C-alpha positions as YAML, in Angstrom:
chain: A
units: angstrom
residues:
- id: 1
  name: MET
  ca: [117.28, -48.73, -23.93]
- id: 2
  name: ARG
  ca: [115.83, -48.27, -27.53]
- id: 3
  name: THR
  ca: [118.58, -50.79, -28.82]
- id: 4
  name: ILE
  ca: [116.49, -53.44, -26.68]
- id: 5
  name: GLY
  ca: [113.20, -52.23, -27.89]
- id: 6
  name: LYS
  ca: [112.29, -49.90, -25.70]
- id: 7
  name: LYS
  ca: [110.88, -46.36, -25.90]
- id: 8
  name: GLN
  ca: [108.82, -44.18, -23.84]
- id: 9
  name: SER
  ca: [105.06, -44.93, -23.56]
- id: 10
  name: ALA
  ca: [102.60, -42.82, -25.76]
- id: 11
  name: VAL
  ca: [99.88, -42.93, -22.45]
- id: 12
  name: ASN
  ca: [102.39, -41.69, -20.24]
- id: 13
  name: ARG
  ca: [105.67, -40.63, -21.25]
- id: 14
  name: ASN
  ca: [107.23, -41.77, -17.60]
- id: 15
  name: MET
  ca: [106.60, -45.40, -18.52]
- id: 16
  name: CYS
  ca: [108.10, -47.16, -21.39]
- id: 17
  name: VAL
  ca: [105.70, -49.37, -23.80]
- id: 18
  name: SER
  ca: [106.99, -53.18, -22.40]
- id: 19
  name: CYS
  ca: [103.36, -52.91, -20.07]
- id: 20
  name: GLU
  ca: [101.28, -52.28, -22.96]
- id: 21
  name: ARG
  ca: [102.93, -54.73, -25.37]
- id: 22
  name: GLN
  ca: [102.33, -57.22, -23.11]
- id: 23
  name: LEU
  ca: [98.80, -56.64, -22.23]
- id: 24
  name: LEU
  ca: [98.19, -56.05, -26.10]
- id: 25
  name: LYS
  ca: [99.85, -59.49, -27.17]
- id: 26
  name: ARG
  ca: [97.85, -61.80, -23.94]
- id: 27
  name: ARG
  ca: [94.35, -59.77, -24.40]
- id: 28
  name: GLY
  ca: [93.78, -59.57, -20.44]
- id: 29
  name: GLY
  ca: [93.21, -56.89, -17.45]
- id: 30
  name: ALA
  ca: [91.55, -56.51, -14.08]
- id: 31
  name: GLU
  ca: [89.09, -54.73, -12.22]
- id: 32
  name: VAL
  ca: [90.93, -52.28, -10.21]
- id: 33
  name: ASP
  ca: [90.01, -49.53, -7.80]
- id: 34
  name: THR
  ca: [90.96, -46.26, -10.00]
- id: 35
  name: SER
  ca: [90.53, -42.29, -10.74]
- id: 36
  name: THR
  ca: [89.16, -41.24, -13.81]
- id: 37
  name: LEU
  ca: [89.51, -37.68, -15.75]
- id: 38
  name: PHE
  ca: [86.77, -36.67, -18.23]
- id: 39
  name: ALA
  ca: [87.47, -32.79, -19.66]
- id: 40
  name: ASP
  ca: [86.41, -31.40, -22.78]
- id: 41
  name: ILE
  ca: [85.95, -27.90, -24.45]
- id: 42
  name: ARG
  ca: [82.87, -25.85, -23.53]
- id: 43
  name: GLY
  ca: [81.31, -24.71, -26.74]
- id: 44
  name: SER
  ca: [83.14, -26.76, -29.57]
- id: 45
  name: THR
  ca: [80.84, -26.47, -32.09]
- id: 46
  name: ALA
  ca: [80.38, -22.86, -31.74]
- id: 47
  name: LEU
  ca: [84.40, -22.37, -31.34]
- id: 48
  name: GLY
  ca: [84.41, -24.65, -34.98]
- id: 49
  name: GLU
  ca: [82.32, -22.41, -36.41]
- id: 50
  name: ARG
  ca: [84.53, -18.86, -35.60]
- id: 51
  name: LEU
  ca: [87.55, -20.78, -36.58]
- id: 52
  name: SER
  ca: [89.13, -22.51, -40.14]
- id: 53
  name: PRO
  ca: [89.81, -25.86, -40.33]
- id: 54
  name: THR
  ca: [93.38, -25.37, -40.12]
- id: 55
  name: ASP
  ca: [93.26, -23.04, -36.77]
- id: 56
  name: PHE
  ca: [90.73, -25.14, -35.37]
- id: 57
  name: ARG
  ca: [92.80, -28.03, -35.58]
- id: 58
  name: GLU
  ca: [95.74, -26.06, -34.00]
- id: 59
  name: THR
  ca: [93.49, -25.12, -30.87]
- id: 60
  name: LEU
  ca: [92.96, -28.64, -30.61]
- id: 61
  name: ASN
  ca: [96.38, -29.64, -30.83]
- id: 62
  name: ARG
  ca: [97.24, -27.09, -28.33]
- id: 63
  name: TYR
  ca: [94.80, -27.77, -26.31]
- id: 64
  name: TYR
  ca: [95.88, -31.78, -26.56]
- id: 65
  name: SER
  ca: [99.32, -31.00, -25.63]
- id: 66
  name: VAL
  ca: [98.59, -29.26, -22.54]
- id: 67
  name: ALA
  ca: [96.41, -31.94, -21.08]
- id: 68
  name: SER
  ca: [99.10, -34.98, -21.93]
- id: 69
  name: ASP
  ca: [101.58, -33.10, -19.97]
- id: 70
  name: VAL
  ca: [99.17, -31.87, -17.22]
- id: 71
  name: VAL
  ca: [98.34, -36.05, -17.07]
- id: 72
  name: ASN
  ca: [101.63, -37.10, -17.47]
- id: 73
  name: GLU
  ca: [102.84, -34.77, -14.56]
- id: 74
  name: HIS
  ca: [100.63, -35.89, -12.32]
- id: 75
  name: GLY
  ca: [100.66, -39.66, -12.85]
- id: 76
  name: GLY
  ca: [98.10, -40.57, -14.92]
- id: 77
  name: ILE
  ca: [97.66, -42.17, -18.43]
- id: 78
  name: VAL
  ca: [96.36, -41.11, -21.28]
- id: 79
  name: ASP
  ca: [93.30, -43.67, -22.73]
- id: 80
  name: LYS
  ca: [92.14, -41.05, -25.58]
- id: 81
  name: PHE
  ca: [91.06, -38.12, -27.25]
- id: 82
  name: VAL
  ca: [87.62, -38.66, -28.17]
- id: 83
  name: GLY
  ca: [86.75, -34.96, -30.75]
- id: 84
  name: ASP
  ca: [87.36, -32.02, -27.96]
- id: 85
  name: GLU
  ca: [87.24, -34.73, -25.03]
- id: 86
  name: LEU
  ca: [90.49, -36.36, -22.69]
- id: 87
  name: VAL
  ca: [89.82, -39.38, -21.41]
- id: 88
  name: ALA
  ca: [92.48, -40.27, -18.53]
- id: 89
  name: ALA
  ca: [92.57, -42.38, -15.59]
- id: 90
  name: PHE
  ca: [95.18, -42.59, -12.73]
- id: 91
  name: PRO
  ca: [95.87, -46.05, -11.71]
- id: 92
  name: PRO
  ca: [97.31, -47.81, -8.43]
- id: 93
  name: PHE
  ca: [100.39, -48.39, -9.63]
- id: 94
  name: LEU
  ca: [101.65, -45.07, -10.50]
- id: 95
  name: GLY
  ca: [100.67, -44.18, -6.76]
- id: 96
  name: ALA
  ca: [97.96, -45.14, -3.81]
- id: 97
  name: ASP
  ca: [96.69, -41.39, -4.13]
- id: 98
  name: HIS
  ca: [95.34, -41.33, -7.39]
- id: 99
  name: ALA
  ca: [92.02, -39.56, -6.54]
- id: 100
  name: ARG
  ca: [93.97, -36.42, -5.08]
- id: 101
  name: ARG
  ca: [96.51, -36.35, -8.06]
- id: 102
  name: ALA
  ca: [93.36, -36.95, -10.79]
- id: 103
  name: VAL
  ca: [92.14, -33.41, -9.01]
- id: 104
  name: ASP
  ca: [95.14, -31.55, -9.03]
- id: 105
  name: ALA
  ca: [95.22, -32.68, -12.40]
- id: 106
  name: ALA
  ca: [92.13, -30.93, -13.67]
- id: 107
  name: THR
  ca: [92.65, -27.69, -11.79]
- id: 108
  name: ALA
  ca: [96.02, -27.70, -13.48]
- id: 109
  name: LEU
  ca: [94.51, -28.18, -16.77]
- id: 110
  name: LEU
  ca: [91.40, -25.54, -15.97]
- id: 111
  name: ARG
  ca: [94.89, -23.38, -15.12]
- id: 112
  name: ARG
  ca: [96.58, -23.77, -18.09]
- id: 113
  name: THR
  ca: [93.74, -23.43, -20.24]
- id: 114
  name: GLY
  ca: [94.19, -19.86, -19.08]
- id: 115
  name: HIS
  ca: [90.72, -20.19, -16.71]
- id: 116
  name: GLY
  ca: [91.87, -17.77, -13.92]
- id: 117
  name: ASP
  ca: [93.68, -15.44, -15.99]
- id: 118
  name: PRO
  ca: [92.61, -11.76, -16.73]
- id: 119
  name: ASP
  ca: [92.18, -12.05, -20.13]
- id: 120
  name: GLY
  ca: [89.89, -15.70, -20.09]
- id: 121
  name: PRO
  ca: [90.68, -19.02, -21.06]
- id: 122
  name: TRP
  ca: [92.17, -19.45, -24.70]
- id: 123
  name: VAL
  ca: [90.06, -22.14, -25.13]
- id: 124
  name: PRO
  ca: [87.08, -22.84, -22.16]
- id: 125
  name: VAL
  ca: [86.86, -26.19, -20.12]
- id: 126
  name: GLY
  ca: [85.01, -28.38, -18.02]
- id: 127
  name: ALA
  ca: [85.76, -31.09, -16.34]
- id: 128
  name: GLY
  ca: [84.35, -34.36, -13.88]
- id: 129
  name: VAL
  ca: [86.55, -36.79, -11.99]
- id: 130
  name: HIS
  ca: [85.59, -39.71, -10.17]
- id: 131
  name: THR
  ca: [87.18, -42.79, -7.94]
- id: 132
  name: GLY
  ca: [85.97, -46.39, -8.24]
- id: 133
  name: ARG
  ca: [86.51, -50.22, -9.51]
- id: 134
  name: VAL
  ca: [86.73, -49.68, -13.32]
- id: 135
  name: TRP
  ca: [88.08, -52.88, -15.75]
- id: 136
  name: PHE
  ca: [91.62, -51.78, -16.80]
- id: 137
  name: GLY
  ca: [93.17, -53.79, -19.49]
- id: 138
  name: THR
  ca: [92.51, -54.67, -23.68]
- id: 139
  name: VAL
  ca: [88.95, -54.51, -25.38]
- id: 140
  name: GLY
  ca: [88.48, -55.48, -28.83]
- id: 141
  name: GLU
  ca: [89.31, -58.47, -31.56]
- id: 142
  name: GLY
  ca: [90.93, -58.86, -34.61]
- id: 143
  name: ASN
  ca: [93.23, -56.25, -35.91]
- id: 144
  name: HIS
  ca: [91.56, -53.55, -33.30]
- id: 145
  name: VAL
  ca: [93.29, -54.20, -30.18]
- id: 146
  name: GLU
  ca: [93.26, -51.07, -26.99]
- id: 147
  name: ILE
  ca: [94.26, -50.61, -23.81]
- id: 148
  name: THR
  ca: [91.56, -48.78, -21.67]
- id: 149
  name: VAL
  ca: [89.57, -48.23, -18.91]
- id: 150
  name: LEU
  ca: [85.17, -49.28, -18.66]
- id: 151
  name: GLY
  ca: [82.71, -49.51, -16.14]
- id: 152
  name: ASP
  ca: [80.27, -47.10, -14.29]
- id: 153
  name: VAL
  ca: [83.05, -45.02, -13.05]
- id: 154
  name: VAL
  ca: [84.08, -44.06, -16.00]
- id: 155
  name: ASN
  ca: [80.48, -43.43, -17.69]
- id: 156
  name: THR
  ca: [79.67, -41.06, -14.66]
- id: 157
  name: THR
  ca: [82.65, -39.03, -14.87]
- id: 158
  name: ALA
  ca: [82.07, -38.55, -18.62]
- id: 159
  name: ARG
  ca: [78.48, -37.48, -17.53]
- id: 160
  name: LEU
  ca: [80.41, -34.67, -15.31]
- id: 161
  name: ALA
  ca: [82.21, -33.28, -17.31]
- id: 162
  name: SER
  ca: [79.28, -32.38, -19.70]
- id: 163
  name: ALA
  ca: [77.33, -31.02, -16.71]
- id: 164
  name: ALA
  ca: [80.32, -29.12, -16.08]
- id: 165
  name: GLU
  ca: [80.43, -25.52, -16.20]
- id: 166
  name: SER
  ca: [83.58, -23.34, -17.99]
- id: 167
  name: GLY
  ca: [86.18, -23.71, -15.32]
- id: 168
  name: GLU
  ca: [84.67, -25.89, -12.97]
- id: 169
  name: VAL
  ca: [85.73, -29.53, -12.06]
- id: 170
  name: LEU
  ca: [82.87, -31.65, -10.59]
- id: 171
  name: VAL
  ca: [84.22, -34.28, -8.19]
- id: 172
  name: THR
  ca: [81.74, -37.00, -7.10]
- id: 173
  name: VAL
  ca: [81.58, -37.14, -3.25]
- id: 174
  name: GLU
  ca: [83.69, -40.26, -3.17]
- id: 175
  name: ALA
  ca: [86.86, -39.01, -5.13]
- id: 176
  name: ALA
  ca: [86.78, -35.84, -2.93]
- id: 177
  name: ARG
  ca: [86.79, -37.50, 0.04]
- id: 178
  name: ALA
  ca: [89.61, -40.18, -1.68]
- id: 179
  name: ALA
  ca: [91.80, -36.32, -1.81]
- id: 180
  name: GLY
  ca: [90.85, -34.50, 1.39]
- id: 181
  name: LEU
  ca: [88.95, -31.85, -0.81]
- id: 182
  name: ASP
  ca: [88.01, -28.93, 1.87]
- id: 183
  name: SER
  ca: [84.59, -29.77, 2.89]
- id: 184
  name: SER
  ca: [83.44, -26.46, 2.68]
- id: 185
  name: LEU
  ca: [83.32, -26.20, -0.85]
- id: 186
  name: GLU
  ca: [80.06, -26.20, -3.10]
- id: 187
  name: HIS
  ca: [78.31, -29.09, -2.41]
- id: 188
  name: ARG
  ca: [75.30, -30.64, -5.04]
- id: 189
  name: SER
  ca: [72.59, -33.15, -6.42]
- id: 190
  name: LEU
  ca: [72.86, -33.27, -9.85]
- id: 191
  name: GLU
  ca: [70.59, -35.63, -12.31]
- id: 192
  name: LEU
  ca: [72.96, -37.41, -14.65]
- id: 193
  name: LYS
  ca: [71.67, -38.40, -18.02]
- id: 194
  name: GLY
  ca: [71.27, -42.58, -18.00]
- id: 195
  name: LYS
  ca: [71.55, -42.56, -13.61]
- id: 196
  name: GLU
  ca: [68.70, -44.17, -11.82]
- id: 197
  name: ALA
  ca: [70.03, -42.12, -8.15]
- id: 198
  name: PRO
  ca: [70.88, -38.26, -8.06]
- id: 199
  name: THR
  ca: [75.01, -37.82, -8.07]
- id: 200
  name: GLU
  ca: [76.53, -35.70, -4.97]
- id: 201
  name: VAL
  ca: [79.14, -33.92, -6.21]
- id: 202
  name: VAL
  ca: [81.22, -30.98, -5.37]
- id: 203
  name: SER
  ca: [82.31, -28.10, -7.04]
- id: 204
  name: VAL
  ca: [86.05, -27.45, -7.73]
- id: 205
  name: ARG
  ca: [86.99, -24.29, -9.68]
- id: 206
  name: VAL
  ca: [90.32, -22.54, -10.34]
- id: 207
  name: GLY
  ca: [91.76, -20.52, -7.25]
- id: 208
  name: GLY
  ca: [89.12, -22.78, -5.18]
- id: 209
  name: LEU
  ca: [91.60, -25.73, -3.90]
- id: 210
  name: GLN
  ca: [93.32, -25.65, -0.48]
- id: 211
  name: PRO
  ca: [96.77, -26.53, -0.82]
...
């Protein structure tokens, strides 16, 4: 396939680059129902202060690698890394159960960063998951065009990740319902920055997700 110009996509190794090239060339997109996952390192400023620049880079690279693997394995796409924050989407064309895949990816990321280990995590991570209608496609003009997801669902997920504690995934009730999470999980009502109404969430911690 490489001889005809096809190779693995950077956003998900199970896809080729043909769809990306078409989207970037034609600069389109659509509104779709999907789930989004944000995850970032807690206390990254303090971490960067303790480590040398080279050690900090190596820690981030390890985190990027683990996060990318987790998203790939659960049928998602890596939208981008913004500093120490992962932005990922689980579009329906990779499976109808996108909410469940997003939650599973979030909890897998916590496990692989050491949450639940006796010695604690090698890097502290908190995450958020939400589901709903987003814009999926290209944005930008001129020489800078990229494929991304946009909308209130994305903004809400970012706020959830910021509010999550180390080792915690905050999942909106909409995403929790779609993912079939245990109704006995802890429920909370959060006042998120920029949101007019409280956001109802459930808290998922490593070891607390039912099979």
